[in-house]
N, C-alpha and C positions, 0 to 999 in steps of 0.2 A: 493479405495485402494491407499495409498500414494506411490509415486515413491521412489525408492531407488537409492543411488549413491555409487560409489566406491571411497574410499580414499586410496591413495598409499603414504606411508611414507618411505623415504630413511633414516632410523633411524641411520645408521652408519655414516652419514654425518651431523646429527643433532648436534647443538652446545649447546643445553640446555638453550636457551634464555627465554623460558617459555611464549612467546607471545601466542602461540596456546592454552595453558592451561588457560591463562587469558581471552582470547576472546571466548573460547569454552570449558568451564570446563566439560560439559556433555559428551564430546568426548575425551578430552585430559587430561592426567595427567603427572606429572613429576616424574620419577622413583626415589625412595629413594636410590636405589642401585648405579646407575651411573649418576644421574642428567640429563638424557636425556628424551625427550618427548616420551610418549607411547600413541598410539591410542587404546582406550578401545575396546576390542573384536577383535583386529586384529590378523590375521594369518601371520606367517613368511613364505615368499615365496622367497627363495634365500636370497639376501641381502635386500629385501624390506619387509615391513609390510603392509598388505592389509586388509582393513576392509570395512564395509558397514554402511552407515548412512541413516536415513530416511529424507524425504524431509523437515520435520520440523526442522532439524539440518543443512540444507544446507547453509543458509546464514551465520551462525556463522563459519562453516567450510571453506567457501569461504573467509571470513575475516581472518581466521587463515592462509590459503594458501597465501593470498596477503601480510600478515604481516611477513611471515617467511623470515628472512634476508639471509638465505642460500638456499631458494627455494627447500626444501626437502619434501614439502607437495603438492600433486596433487589430486584434486577432479575431478572425471570423471562421466559421465552418464553411467548407466549400460545398 
């Protein structure tokens, strides 16, 4: 069984640079409504969007986290 990880996205502070969507298109999309990044399958929890990824998507999501110029993506072990 593959390990799962939690991704926390502070979407309200996203600037819509799209680096996450370029590096990890299986998890991230740019909203046509407001031009900000959206984590696929995430639930809104207060001001944050929280989702779950599989271990197979970990490396790409860590690259997205590292490349975010405003540090609004956090990948955590569950």
